[in-house]
Biotite code that builds the C-alpha atoms (Angstrom):
import biotite.structure as struc

atoms = struc.array([
    struc.Atom([5.885, -3.119, 11.475], chain_id="A", res_id=1, res_name="MET", atom_name="CA", element="C"),
    struc.Atom([7.841, -4.696, 8.735], chain_id="A", res_id=2, res_name="ASN", atom_name="CA", element="C"),
    struc.Atom([10.379, -2.138, 7.424], chain_id="A", res_id=3, res_name="THR", atom_name="CA", element="C"),
    struc.Atom([10.966, -3.454, 3.755], chain_id="A", res_id=4, res_name="GLU", atom_name="CA", element="C"),
    struc.Atom([9.562, -0.314, 2.249], chain_id="A", res_id=5, res_name="ILE", atom_name="CA", element="C"),
    struc.Atom([11.667, 2.075, 4.403], chain_id="A", res_id=6, res_name="GLN", atom_name="CA", element="C"),
    struc.Atom([14.851, 0.108, 3.856], chain_id="A", res_id=7, res_name="VAL", atom_name="CA", element="C"),
    struc.Atom([14.309, 0.065, 0.089], chain_id="A", res_id=8, res_name="GLN", atom_name="CA", element="C"),
    struc.Atom([13.596, 3.871, 0.033], chain_id="A", res_id=9, res_name="LEU", atom_name="CA", element="C"),
    struc.Atom([16.617, 4.469, 2.305], chain_id="A", res_id=10, res_name="GLY", atom_name="CA", element="C"),
    struc.Atom([14.456, 5.871, 5.136], chain_id="A", res_id=11, res_name="LEU", atom_name="CA", element="C"),
    struc.Atom([14.698, 5.340, 8.999], chain_id="A", res_id=12, res_name="PRO", atom_name="CA", element="C"),
    struc.Atom([12.480, 2.509, 10.572], chain_id="A", res_id=13, res_name="GLU", atom_name="CA", element="C"),
    struc.Atom([10.396, 4.995, 12.324], chain_id="A", res_id=14, res_name="GLU", atom_name="CA", element="C"),
    struc.Atom([9.139, 6.787, 8.999], chain_id="A", res_id=15, res_name="ALA", atom_name="CA", element="C"),
    struc.Atom([5.490, 6.817, 8.475], chain_id="A", res_id=16, res_name="VAL", atom_name="CA", element="C"),
    struc.Atom([3.902, 5.694, 5.349], chain_id="A", res_id=17, res_name="ILE", atom_name="CA", element="C"),
    struc.Atom([0.653, 7.167, 4.075], chain_id="A", res_id=18, res_name="ARG", atom_name="CA", element="C"),
    struc.Atom([-1.285, 5.772, 0.945], chain_id="A", res_id=19, res_name="LEU", atom_name="CA", element="C"),
    struc.Atom([-2.496, 8.674, -1.001], chain_id="A", res_id=20, res_name="LEU", atom_name="CA", element="C"),
    struc.Atom([-4.372, 6.990, -3.866], chain_id="A", res_id=21, res_name="ASP", atom_name="CA", element="C"),
    struc.Atom([-5.285, 3.779, -5.682], chain_id="A", res_id=22, res_name="LEU", atom_name="CA", element="C"),
    struc.Atom([-5.527, 2.614, -9.209], chain_id="A", res_id=23, res_name="GLU", atom_name="CA", element="C"),
    struc.Atom([-7.066, -0.568, -9.954], chain_id="A", res_id=24, res_name="VAL", atom_name="CA", element="C"),
    struc.Atom([-6.172, -2.168, -13.242], chain_id="A", res_id=25, res_name="GLY", atom_name="CA", element="C"),
    struc.Atom([-6.920, -5.106, -15.484], chain_id="A", res_id=26, res_name="ARG", atom_name="CA", element="C"),
    struc.Atom([-10.150, -6.103, -13.838], chain_id="A", res_id=27, res_name="TRP", atom_name="CA", element="C"),
    struc.Atom([-8.596, -6.204, -10.272], chain_id="A", res_id=28, res_name="GLY", atom_name="CA", element="C"),
    struc.Atom([-5.428, -7.803, -11.266], chain_id="A", res_id=29, res_name="ARG", atom_name="CA", element="C"),
    struc.Atom([-3.096, -4.891, -10.754], chain_id="A", res_id=30, res_name="ASP", atom_name="CA", element="C"),
    struc.Atom([-3.101, -2.328, -7.740], chain_id="A", res_id=31, res_name="PHE", atom_name="CA", element="C"),
    struc.Atom([-0.919, 0.735, -7.793], chain_id="A", res_id=32, res_name="VAL", atom_name="CA", element="C"),
    struc.Atom([-0.840, 2.978, -4.621], chain_id="A", res_id=33, res_name="PHE", atom_name="CA", element="C"),
    struc.Atom([0.344, 6.481, -4.842], chain_id="A", res_id=34, res_name="ALA", atom_name="CA", element="C"),
    struc.Atom([2.072, 6.865, -1.338], chain_id="A", res_id=35, res_name="ALA", atom_name="CA", element="C"),
    struc.Atom([4.530, 8.922, 0.610], chain_id="A", res_id=36, res_name="GLN", atom_name="CA", element="C"),
    struc.Atom([7.010, 8.136, 3.441], chain_id="A", res_id=37, res_name="ALA", atom_name="CA", element="C"),
    struc.Atom([8.175, 10.677, 6.072], chain_id="A", res_id=38, res_name="ALA", atom_name="CA", element="C"),
    struc.Atom([10.778, 10.301, 8.680], chain_id="A", res_id=39, res_name="ALA", atom_name="CA", element="C"),
    struc.Atom([9.843, 14.350, 9.524], chain_id="A", res_id=40, res_name="ASN", atom_name="CA", element="C"),
    struc.Atom([8.105, 17.074, 7.644], chain_id="A", res_id=41, res_name="GLU", atom_name="CA", element="C"),
    struc.Atom([11.227, 18.058, 6.048], chain_id="A", res_id=42, res_name="ALA", atom_name="CA", element="C"),
    struc.Atom([12.001, 14.729, 4.436], chain_id="A", res_id=43, res_name="SER", atom_name="CA", element="C"),
    struc.Atom([9.060, 13.468, 2.521], chain_id="A", res_id=44, res_name="VAL", atom_name="CA", element="C"),
    struc.Atom([9.427, 11.014, -0.316], chain_id="A", res_id=45, res_name="ILE", atom_name="CA", element="C"),
    struc.Atom([6.849, 10.121, -2.931], chain_id="A", res_id=46, res_name="LEU", atom_name="CA", element="C"),
    struc.Atom([6.704, 6.668, -4.277], chain_id="A", res_id=47, res_name="PHE", atom_name="CA", element="C"),
    struc.Atom([4.586, 4.255, -5.880], chain_id="A", res_id=48, res_name="LYS", atom_name="CA", element="C"),
    struc.Atom([3.806, 0.808, -4.319], chain_id="A", res_id=49, res_name="LEU", atom_name="CA", element="C"),
    struc.Atom([2.411, -1.629, -7.223], chain_id="A", res_id=50, res_name="ALA", atom_name="CA", element="C"),
    struc.Atom([1.075, -5.157, -6.886], chain_id="A", res_id=51, res_name="PHE", atom_name="CA", element="C"),
    struc.Atom([0.847, -6.495, -10.555], chain_id="A", res_id=52, res_name="TYR", atom_name="CA", element="C"),
    struc.Atom([-0.725, -9.872, -11.713], chain_id="A", res_id=53, res_name="ASP", atom_name="CA", element="C"),
    struc.Atom([-2.624, -10.400, -8.427], chain_id="A", res_id=54, res_name="CYS", atom_name="CA", element="C"),
    struc.Atom([-5.152, -13.149, -7.633], chain_id="A", res_id=55, res_name="SER", atom_name="CA", element="C"),
    struc.Atom([-6.989, -14.437, -4.544], chain_id="A", res_id=56, res_name="GLU", atom_name="CA", element="C"),
    struc.Atom([-7.154, -10.741, -3.200], chain_id="A", res_id=57, res_name="THR", atom_name="CA", element="C"),
    struc.Atom([-9.287, -9.919, -0.208], chain_id="A", res_id=58, res_name="ARG", atom_name="CA", element="C"),
    struc.Atom([-10.370, -6.462, 0.890], chain_id="A", res_id=59, res_name="TRP", atom_name="CA", element="C"),
    struc.Atom([-11.846, -5.783, 4.268], chain_id="A", res_id=60, res_name="GLN", atom_name="CA", element="C"),
    struc.Atom([-13.191, -2.049, 4.614], chain_id="A", res_id=61, res_name="THR", atom_name="CA", element="C"),
    struc.Atom([-13.929, -0.812, 7.992], chain_id="A", res_id=62, res_name="TYR", atom_name="CA", element="C"),
    struc.Atom([-17.465, 0.501, 9.101], chain_id="A", res_id=63, res_name="THR", atom_name="CA", element="C"),
    struc.Atom([-16.303, 3.616, 10.597], chain_id="A", res_id=64, res_name="HIS", atom_name="CA", element="C"),
    struc.Atom([-15.547, 5.171, 7.134], chain_id="A", res_id=65, res_name="ILE", atom_name="CA", element="C"),
    struc.Atom([-18.626, 7.347, 5.788], chain_id="A", res_id=66, res_name="ASP", atom_name="CA", element="C"),
    struc.Atom([-17.586, 8.776, 2.556], chain_id="A", res_id=67, res_name="LEU", atom_name="CA", element="C"),
    struc.Atom([-19.881, 9.932, -0.183], chain_id="A", res_id=68, res_name="ALA", atom_name="CA", element="C"),
    struc.Atom([-19.910, 7.733, -3.428], chain_id="A", res_id=69, res_name="ILE", atom_name="CA", element="C"),
    struc.Atom([-18.052, 10.504, -5.330], chain_id="A", res_id=70, res_name="ASP", atom_name="CA", element="C"),
    struc.Atom([-15.793, 11.602, -2.549], chain_id="A", res_id=71, res_name="ALA", atom_name="CA", element="C"),
    struc.Atom([-11.893, 11.184, -3.126], chain_id="A", res_id=72, res_name="PRO", atom_name="CA", element="C"),
    struc.Atom([-10.077, 8.720, -1.253], chain_id="A", res_id=73, res_name="LEU", atom_name="CA", element="C"),
    struc.Atom([-8.788, 10.043, 2.154], chain_id="A", res_id=74, res_name="PRO", atom_name="CA", element="C"),
    struc.Atom([-5.183, 9.537, 2.966], chain_id="A", res_id=75, res_name="THR", atom_name="CA", element="C"),
    struc.Atom([-4.473, 6.560, 5.159], chain_id="A", res_id=76, res_name="THR", atom_name="CA", element="C"),
    struc.Atom([-1.845, 5.481, 7.383], chain_id="A", res_id=77, res_name="THR", atom_name="CA", element="C"),
    struc.Atom([-0.057, 2.180, 6.736], chain_id="A", res_id=78, res_name="LEU", atom_name="CA", element="C"),
    struc.Atom([-0.463, 0.785, 10.176], chain_id="A", res_id=79, res_name="VAL", atom_name="CA", element="C"),
    struc.Atom([1.388, -2.702, 9.541], chain_id="A", res_id=80, res_name="SER", atom_name="CA", element="C"),
    struc.Atom([2.250, -4.694, 6.361], chain_id="A", res_id=81, res_name="TYR", atom_name="CA", element="C"),
    struc.Atom([4.035, -7.767, 5.347], chain_id="A", res_id=82, res_name="LYS", atom_name="CA", element="C"),
    struc.Atom([4.939, -7.782, 1.514], chain_id="A", res_id=83, res_name="LEU", atom_name="CA", element="C"),
    struc.Atom([5.035, -11.628, 0.977], chain_id="A", res_id=84, res_name="GLY", atom_name="CA", element="C"),
    struc.Atom([6.750, -13.211, -1.972], chain_id="A", res_id=85, res_name="ARG", atom_name="CA", element="C"),
    struc.Atom([6.349, -12.704, -5.608], chain_id="A", res_id=86, res_name="ASP", atom_name="CA", element="C"),
    struc.Atom([5.240, -15.445, -8.018], chain_id="A", res_id=87, res_name="GLN", atom_name="CA", element="C"),
    struc.Atom([2.165, -15.963, -5.885], chain_id="A", res_id=88, res_name="GLN", atom_name="CA", element="C"),
    struc.Atom([4.198, -17.580, -3.090], chain_id="A", res_id=89, res_name="ARG", atom_name="CA", element="C"),
    struc.Atom([2.957, -16.053, -0.284], chain_id="A", res_id=90, res_name="SER", atom_name="CA", element="C"),
    struc.Atom([0.387, -13.043, 0.038], chain_id="A", res_id=91, res_name="PRO", atom_name="CA", element="C"),
    struc.Atom([1.024, -9.256, 0.671], chain_id="A", res_id=92, res_name="ALA", atom_name="CA", element="C"),
    struc.Atom([-0.871, -7.972, 3.694], chain_id="A", res_id=93, res_name="ARG", atom_name="CA", element="C"),
    struc.Atom([-1.522, -4.472, 4.097], chain_id="A", res_id=94, res_name="LEU", atom_name="CA", element="C"),
    struc.Atom([-3.448, -3.064, 7.116], chain_id="A", res_id=95, res_name="LEU", atom_name="CA", element="C"),
    struc.Atom([-4.588, 0.753, 7.121], chain_id="A", res_id=96, res_name="THR", atom_name="CA", element="C"),
    struc.Atom([-6.694, 2.809, 9.220], chain_id="A", res_id=97, res_name="GLU", atom_name="CA", element="C"),
    struc.Atom([-9.373, 2.422, 6.432], chain_id="A", res_id=98, res_name="HIS", atom_name="CA", element="C"),
    struc.Atom([-9.104, -1.081, 5.030], chain_id="A", res_id=99, res_name="PHE", atom_name="CA", element="C"),
    struc.Atom([-7.015, -4.355, 5.081], chain_id="A", res_id=100, res_name="GLY", atom_name="CA", element="C"),
    struc.Atom([-5.765, -6.089, 1.995], chain_id="A", res_id=101, res_name="LEU", atom_name="CA", element="C"),
    struc.Atom([-4.533, -9.490, 1.355], chain_id="A", res_id=102, res_name="SER", atom_name="CA", element="C"),
    struc.Atom([-3.395, -10.396, -2.177], chain_id="A", res_id=103, res_name="THR", atom_name="CA", element="C"),
    struc.Atom([-1.135, -13.065, -3.845], chain_id="A", res_id=104, res_name="PHE", atom_name="CA", element="C"),
    struc.Atom([1.032, -11.062, -6.730], chain_id="A", res_id=105, res_name="TYR", atom_name="CA", element="C"),
    struc.Atom([3.195, -11.748, -9.311], chain_id="A", res_id=106, res_name="GLY", atom_name="CA", element="C"),
    struc.Atom([5.383, -8.807, -9.260], chain_id="A", res_id=107, res_name="GLU", atom_name="CA", element="C"),
    struc.Atom([6.134, -6.234, -6.557], chain_id="A", res_id=108, res_name="LEU", atom_name="CA", element="C"),
    struc.Atom([7.278, -2.516, -7.496], chain_id="A", res_id=109, res_name="VAL", atom_name="CA", element="C"),
    struc.Atom([8.295, 0.174, -5.106], chain_id="A", res_id=110, res_name="ILE", atom_name="CA", element="C"),
    struc.Atom([9.506, 3.071, -7.154], chain_id="A", res_id=111, res_name="GLN", atom_name="CA", element="C"),
    struc.Atom([10.152, 6.534, -6.078], chain_id="A", res_id=112, res_name="GLN", atom_name="CA", element="C"),
    struc.Atom([8.474, 9.305, -7.822], chain_id="A", res_id=113, res_name="SER", atom_name="CA", element="C"),
])
């Protein structure tokens, strides 16, 4: 797995990243994930992973998810990722237990909460 997020947050490479929630803004142009990273149970860091000014977005949801329409989003582990390059140069690619996302973006923000 790529370790750019772990490096920016000062965590070891083996830190597990989980996505907790998602806010979609500006008709799908902004994706802001609430997330946590943990090297162990004692060192949990909350942060936001935001992609702004997105275009050419592709979602793939997996059929094994069985959620009611009004159910809260389950926490999902980030299995693999590549953050790509800003200014629409190359797409970010996220793979989780529940979905895959590929999007070109204008700006990426990783900000500790």
